[in-house]
C-alpha angles and dihedrals in degrees: 000000000000111000109231092203092060091047091052092048090049091050091050090050091053092047090053090048092050093047094045109253117212120245090266091057095253123131119264097230095190092054092044091052090048091051091048092050091048090051092049090051092049092048090051091051091049091049091051091052092049092049090055094046104044136041121252089252092054090046091054091050091050090046093051092047093049090049091051093047090050091050091049092051092049092051093049 
């Protein structure tokens, strides 16, 4: 009913758009690396804020719940 191949091609197209594909359709590695490093930096800042706001026990509960939710989404 919904062709998977088309969905995968559409996803790939959007990923290339988000990462800044070059005119020839290839991936701009420098920009992709920059984006990845920015995301890592943001995640580290978020983690540091969480560590200041919640106890280690609460953090472990949140971590376990996020892991379970991620596993459920991947199995769906």
